[in-house]
TORKOL-4160 file (C-alpha; in steps of 0.2 Angstrom, whole numbers, padded with zeros to 4 digits, m for minus):
255
<pt num="1" X="1742" Y="0125" Z="1455"/>
<pt num="2" X="1755" Y="0138" Z="1449"/>
<pt num="3" X="1760" Y="0150" Z="1463"/>
<pt num="4" X="1754" Y="0165" Z="1455"/>
<pt num="5" X="1737" Y="0157" Z="1453"/>
<pt num="6" X="1737" Y="0151" Z="1471"/>
<pt num="7" X="1741" Y="0168" Z="1478"/>
<pt num="8" X="1728" Y="0176" Z="1466"/>
<pt num="9" X="1715" Y="0164" Z="1471"/>
<pt num="10" X="1717" Y="0168" Z="1490"/>
<pt num="11" X="1717" Y="0186" Z="1487"/>
<pt num="12" X="1701" Y="0185" Z="1476"/>
<pt num="13" X="1693" Y="0176" Z="1491"/>
<pt num="14" X="1699" Y="0189" Z="1503"/>
<pt num="15" X="1692" Y="0203" Z="1492"/>
<pt num="16" X="1675" Y="0198" Z="1496"/>
<pt num="17" X="1678" Y="0200" Z="1514"/>
<pt num="18" X="1672" Y="0217" Z="1521"/>
<pt num="19" X="1686" Y="0216" Z="1535"/>
<pt num="20" X="1701" Y="0216" Z="1523"/>
<pt num="21" X="1705" Y="0233" Z="1516"/>
<pt num="22" X="1719" Y="0234" Z="1503"/>
<pt num="23" X="1734" Y="0223" Z="1497"/>
<pt num="24" X="1744" Y="0226" Z="1513"/>
<pt num="25" X="1731" Y="0218" Z="1524"/>
<pt num="26" X="1728" Y="0204" Z="1512"/>
<pt num="27" X="1747" Y="0200" Z="1512"/>
<pt num="28" X="1747" Y="0201" Z="1531"/>
<pt num="29" X="1733" Y="0189" Z="1532"/>
<pt num="30" X="1741" Y="0177" Z="1519"/>
<pt num="31" X="1757" Y="0177" Z="1529"/>
<pt num="32" X="1751" Y="0172" Z="1546"/>
<pt num="33" X="1741" Y="0158" Z="1539"/>
<pt num="34" X="1756" Y="0152" Z="1529"/>
<pt num="35" X="1766" Y="0153" Z="1545"/>
<pt num="36" X="1755" Y="0142" Z="1555"/>
<pt num="37" X="1753" Y="0130" Z="1540"/>
<pt num="38" X="1772" Y="0129" Z="1538"/>
<pt num="39" X="1775" Y="0128" Z="1557"/>
<pt num="40" X="1763" Y="0113" Z="1558"/>
<pt num="41" X="1772" Y="0104" Z="1544"/>
<pt num="42" X="1789" Y="0107" Z="1552"/>
<pt num="43" X="1782" Y="0101" Z="1569"/>
<pt num="44" X="1777" Y="0084" Z="1561"/>
<pt num="45" X="1795" Y="0083" Z="1555"/>
<pt num="46" X="1802" Y="0087" Z="1572"/>
<pt num="47" X="1792" Y="0074" Z="1580"/>
<pt num="48" X="1799" Y="0061" Z="1569"/>
<pt num="49" X="1817" Y="0067" Z="1569"/>
<pt num="50" X="1819" Y="0078" Z="1585"/>
<pt num="51" X="1823" Y="0069" Z="1601"/>
<pt num="52" X="1809" Y="0072" Z="1613"/>
<pt num="53" X="1801" Y="0087" Z="1604"/>
<pt num="54" X="1786" Y="0094" Z="1613"/>
<pt num="55" X="1774" Y="0106" Z="1604"/>
<pt num="56" X="1773" Y="0123" Z="1614"/>
<pt num="57" X="1755" Y="0124" Z="1607"/>
<pt num="58" X="1739" Y="0116" Z="1615"/>
<pt num="59" X="1733" Y="0102" Z="1604"/>
<pt num="60" X="1717" Y="0112" Z="1599"/>
<pt num="61" X="1728" Y="0127" Z="1592"/>
<pt num="62" X="1739" Y="0116" Z="1581"/>
<pt num="63" X="1734" Y="0119" Z="1562"/>
<pt num="64" X="1731" Y="0100" Z="1559"/>
<pt num="65" X="1718" Y="0100" Z="1573"/>
<pt num="66" X="1708" Y="0116" Z="1568"/>
<pt num="67" X="1712" Y="0120" Z="1550"/>
<pt num="68" X="1717" Y="0104" Z="1541"/>
<pt num="69" X="1699" Y="0096" Z="1539"/>
<pt num="70" X="1690" Y="0105" Z="1524"/>
<pt num="71" X="1674" Y="0101" Z="1533"/>
<pt num="72" X="1680" Y="0108" Z="1550"/>
<pt num="73" X="1675" Y="0124" Z="1559"/>
<pt num="74" X="1668" Y="0138" Z="1548"/>
<pt num="75" X="1657" Y="0153" Z="1549"/>
<pt num="76" X="1655" Y="0162" Z="1566"/>
<pt num="77" X="1662" Y="0148" Z="1575"/>
<pt num="78" X="1679" Y="0149" Z="1566"/>
<pt num="79" X="1680" Y="0168" Z="1567"/>
<pt num="80" X="1676" Y="0167" Z="1586"/>
<pt num="81" X="1689" Y="0153" Z="1588"/>
<pt num="82" X="1703" Y="0163" Z="1579"/>
<pt num="83" X="1699" Y="0180" Z="1587"/>
<pt num="84" X="1695" Y="0175" Z="1605"/>
<pt num="85" X="1705" Y="0158" Z="1607"/>
<pt num="86" X="1719" Y="0156" Z="1594"/>
<pt num="87" X="1726" Y="0173" Z="1593"/>
<pt num="88" X="1726" Y="0177" Z="1612"/>
<pt num="89" X="1734" Y="0160" Z="1616"/>
<pt num="90" X="1748" Y="0163" Z="1603"/>
<pt num="91" X="1752" Y="0181" Z="1608"/>
<pt num="92" X="1753" Y="0175" Z="1627"/>
<pt num="93" X="1768" Y="0164" Z="1621"/>
<pt num="94" X="1779" Y="0180" Z="1619"/>
<pt num="95" X="1778" Y="0184" Z="1638"/>
<pt num="96" X="1772" Y="0168" Z="1647"/>
<pt num="97" X="1784" Y="0160" Z="1660"/>
<pt num="98" X="1792" Y="0143" Z="1656"/>
<pt num="99" X="1788" Y="0144" Z="1637"/>
<pt num="100" X="1800" Y="0134" Z="1626"/>
<pt num="101" X="1811" Y="0143" Z="1613"/>
<pt num="102" X="1800" Y="0136" Z="1600"/>
<pt num="103" X="1785" Y="0144" Z="1609"/>
<pt num="104" X="1794" Y="0161" Z="1611"/>
<pt num="105" X="1797" Y="0161" Z="1592"/>
<pt num="106" X="1778" Y="0159" Z="1589"/>
<pt num="107" X="1774" Y="0172" Z="1602"/>
<pt num="108" X="1786" Y="0185" Z="1594"/>
<pt num="109" X="1778" Y="0182" Z="1577"/>
<pt num="110" X="1761" Y="0184" Z="1583"/>
<pt num="111" X="1764" Y="0199" Z="1595"/>
<pt num="112" X="1758" Y="0212" Z="1582"/>
<pt num="113" X="1748" Y="0200" Z="1570"/>
<pt num="114" X="1730" Y="0203" Z="1567"/>
<pt num="115" X="1716" Y="0193" Z="1559"/>
<pt num="116" X="1707" Y="0206" Z="1547"/>
<pt num="117" X="1694" Y="0194" Z="1540"/>
<pt num="118" X="1676" Y="0195" Z="1547"/>
<pt num="119" X="1668" Y="0181" Z="1537"/>
<pt num="120" X="1672" Y="0163" Z="1544"/>
<pt num="121" X="1665" Y="0156" Z="1528"/>
<pt num="122" X="1678" Y="0165" Z="1517"/>
<pt num="123" X="1692" Y="0162" Z="1529"/>
<pt num="124" X="1688" Y="0143" Z="1528"/>
<pt num="125" X="1689" Y="0144" Z="1509"/>
<pt num="126" X="1706" Y="0153" Z="1511"/>
<pt num="127" X="1712" Y="0139" Z="1523"/>
<pt num="128" X="1706" Y="0125" Z="1512"/>
<pt num="129" X="1715" Y="0133" Z="1497"/>
<pt num="130" X="1732" Y="0133" Z="1507"/>
<pt num="131" X="1729" Y="0116" Z="1514"/>
<pt num="132" X="1725" Y="0108" Z="1497"/>
<pt num="133" X="1739" Y="0116" Z="1487"/>
<pt num="134" X="1754" Y="0117" Z="1499"/>
<pt num="135" X="1763" Y="0103" Z="1508"/>
<pt num="136" X="1780" Y="0110" Z="1516"/>
<pt num="137" X="1785" Y="0093" Z="1521"/>
<pt num="138" X="1787" Y="0089" Z="1502"/>
<pt num="139" X="1804" Y="0095" Z="1496"/>
<pt num="140" X="1796" Y="0101" Z="1479"/>
<pt num="141" X="1783" Y="0112" Z="1489"/>
<pt num="142" X="1796" Y="0118" Z="1501"/>
<pt num="143" X="1806" Y="0124" Z="1486"/>
<pt num="144" X="1790" Y="0132" Z="1480"/>
<pt num="145" X="1790" Y="0143" Z="1495"/>
<pt num="146" X="1804" Y="0153" Z="1486"/>
<pt num="147" X="1791" Y="0157" Z="1472"/>
<pt num="148" X="1777" Y="0161" Z="1485"/>
<pt num="149" X="1789" Y="0172" Z="1494"/>
<pt num="150" X="1794" Y="0181" Z="1478"/>
<pt num="151" X="1776" Y="0184" Z="1474"/>
<pt num="152" X="1772" Y="0191" Z="1491"/>
<pt num="153" X="1788" Y="0202" Z="1490"/>
<pt num="154" X="1782" Y="0209" Z="1473"/>
<pt num="155" X="1765" Y="0212" Z="1481"/>
<pt num="156" X="1773" Y="0220" Z="1496"/>
<pt num="157" X="1783" Y="0232" Z="1486"/>
<pt num="158" X="1768" Y="0238" Z="1476"/>
<pt num="159" X="1758" Y="0239" Z="1492"/>
<pt num="160" X="1772" Y="0247" Z="1503"/>
<pt num="161" X="1775" Y="0265" Z="1507"/>
<pt num="162" X="1788" Y="0276" Z="1498"/>
<pt num="163" X="1805" Y="0272" Z="1505"/>
<pt num="164" X="1803" Y="0254" Z="1507"/>
<pt num="165" X="1814" Y="0243" Z="1496"/>
<pt num="166" X="1816" Y="0224" Z="1496"/>
<pt num="167" X="1833" Y="0220" Z="1489"/>
<pt num="168" X="1832" Y="0208" Z="1473"/>
<pt num="169" X="1838" Y="0191" Z="1476"/>
<pt num="170" X="1852" Y="0192" Z="1463"/>
<pt num="171" X="1859" Y="0207" Z="1473"/>
<pt num="172" X="1858" Y="0198" Z="1490"/>
<pt num="173" X="1867" Y="0183" Z="1482"/>
<pt num="174" X="1880" Y="0193" Z="1474"/>
<pt num="175" X="1884" Y="0203" Z="1490"/>
<pt num="176" X="1885" Y="0186" Z="1500"/>
<pt num="177" X="1897" Y="0179" Z="1487"/>
<pt num="178" X="1908" Y="0194" Z="1488"/>
<pt num="179" X="1908" Y="0194" Z="1507"/>
<pt num="180" X="1911" Y="0175" Z="1508"/>
<pt num="181" X="1906" Y="0172" Z="1526"/>
<pt num="182" X="1915" Y="0157" Z="1535"/>
<pt num="183" X="1908" Y="0145" Z="1547"/>
<pt num="184" X="1910" Y="0152" Z="1565"/>
<pt num="185" X="1909" Y="0170" Z="1559"/>
<pt num="186" X="1893" Y="0180" Z="1565"/>
<pt num="187" X="1882" Y="0187" Z="1552"/>
<pt num="188" X="1871" Y="0201" Z="1556"/>
<pt num="189" X="1858" Y="0210" Z="1545"/>
<pt num="190" X="1852" Y="0225" Z="1556"/>
<pt num="191" X="1837" Y="0229" Z="1544"/>
<pt num="192" X="1834" Y="0211" Z="1538"/>
<pt num="193" X="1817" Y="0214" Z="1531"/>
<pt num="194" X="1810" Y="0197" Z="1525"/>
<pt num="195" X="1828" Y="0188" Z="1527"/>
<pt num="196" X="1834" Y="0188" Z="1510"/>
<pt num="197" X="1853" Y="0192" Z="1514"/>
<pt num="198" X="1852" Y="0180" Z="1529"/>
<pt num="199" X="1845" Y="0165" Z="1519"/>
<pt num="200" X="1858" Y="0168" Z="1506"/>
<pt num="201" X="1871" Y="0168" Z="1519"/>
<pt num="202" X="1864" Y="0152" Z="1527"/>
<pt num="203" X="1865" Y="0143" Z="1510"/>
<pt num="204" X="1882" Y="0149" Z="1507"/>
<pt num="205" X="1888" Y="0143" Z="1524"/>
<pt num="206" X="1879" Y="0126" Z="1522"/>
<pt num="207" X="1892" Y="0122" Z="1508"/>
<pt num="208" X="1905" Y="0122" Z="1522"/>
<pt num="209" X="1896" Y="0110" Z="1533"/>
<pt num="210" X="1903" Y="0093" Z="1537"/>
<pt num="211" X="1896" Y="0089" Z="1554"/>
<pt num="212" X="1880" Y="0092" Z="1564"/>
<pt num="213" X="1891" Y="0104" Z="1575"/>
<pt num="214" X="1894" Y="0114" Z="1559"/>
<pt num="215" X="1876" Y="0116" Z="1556"/>
<pt num="216" X="1874" Y="0122" Z="1575"/>
<pt num="217" X="1887" Y="0135" Z="1572"/>
<pt num="218" X="1876" Y="0142" Z="1558"/>
<pt num="219" X="1861" Y="0142" Z="1569"/>
<pt num="220" X="1870" Y="0151" Z="1583"/>
<pt num="221" X="1878" Y="0164" Z="1572"/>
<pt num="222" X="1864" Y="0171" Z="1561"/>
<pt num="223" X="1857" Y="0187" Z="1568"/>
<pt num="224" X="1844" Y="0199" Z="1561"/>
<pt num="225" X="1833" Y="0214" Z="1567"/>
<pt num="226" X="1817" Y="0220" Z="1558"/>
<pt num="227" X="1806" Y="0234" Z="1565"/>
<pt num="228" X="1790" Y="0230" Z="1555"/>
<pt num="229" X="1779" Y="0215" Z="1560"/>
<pt num="230" X="1775" Y="0209" Z="1543"/>
<pt num="231" X="1792" Y="0207" Z="1535"/>
<pt num="232" X="1798" Y="0200" Z="1552"/>
<pt num="233" X="1785" Y="0186" Z="1551"/>
<pt num="234" X="1791" Y="0182" Z="1534"/>
<pt num="235" X="1809" Y="0182" Z="1539"/>
<pt num="236" X="1805" Y="0170" Z="1553"/>
<pt num="237" X="1796" Y="0159" Z="1541"/>
<pt num="238" X="1810" Y="0160" Z="1529"/>
<pt num="239" X="1823" Y="0155" Z="1542"/>
<pt num="240" X="1813" Y="0139" Z="1547"/>
<pt num="241" X="1812" Y="0134" Z="1529"/>
<pt num="242" X="1831" Y="0136" Z="1528"/>
<pt num="243" X="1835" Y="0125" Z="1543"/>
<pt num="244" X="1835" Y="0137" Z="1557"/>
<pt num="245" X="1821" Y="0128" Z="1567"/>
<pt num="246" X="1821" Y="0141" Z="1582"/>
<pt num="247" X="1825" Y="0158" Z="1574"/>
<pt num="248" X="1826" Y="0167" Z="1591"/>
<pt num="249" X="1841" Y="0178" Z="1584"/>
<pt num="250" X="1829" Y="0186" Z="1572"/>
<pt num="251" X="1822" Y="0201" Z="1583"/>
<pt num="252" X="1807" Y="0212" Z="1580"/>
<pt num="253" X="1815" Y="0228" Z="1586"/>
<pt num="254" X="1822" Y="0245" Z="1581"/>
<pt num="255" X="1841" Y="0243" Z="1577"/>
């Protein structure tokens, strides 16, 4: 399914839900669902390639265990699970003692997130649409995230307040090319939005990578700060899809 059709299909389902009011809430809802789907796909990869990776999530809170089955939870049961089990558990990861860096990332993403949908039947339809049409362990679909992301950005701009501006990708690419960051140098975007400058910087630096240590230098030296929860969540997702598995240097804060 083309990306525009996928996002439109999801938004059309959400329009039937009495709890979702306007484009900004629809986008926010899509973004947290996509984050959990992408995180689950990445976890599957880390468990194969990462030495001793252990999920910070209880088994029942992993996307593959509560969302993946198209015949799984729905209706009141699903809404009750999301609002009273899933969200409180994810939010606790931000402050709970002994949480792994991966867990802290999830906690920071969900600290200010909210489920707006009130119909579990419609939420199940949205989840099934995402599950059927997107596999982020497929290189083709991972590449498609850029298109999903561009569509969400375009919708964000039309739904946003005056004074918000998301820099076009051609501009961020041009600025990174001119600045020409080198391996080992720190890169900071103090108002990083959805991470456009940083992802271009990461791809620029990857061209200089020769060893695993070089990749670690990139992970250590990419820094961002974003005040608003929604673009911050998009930035975190964007970082993970560009090889920054634990984007703990992307803070939700006021620079």
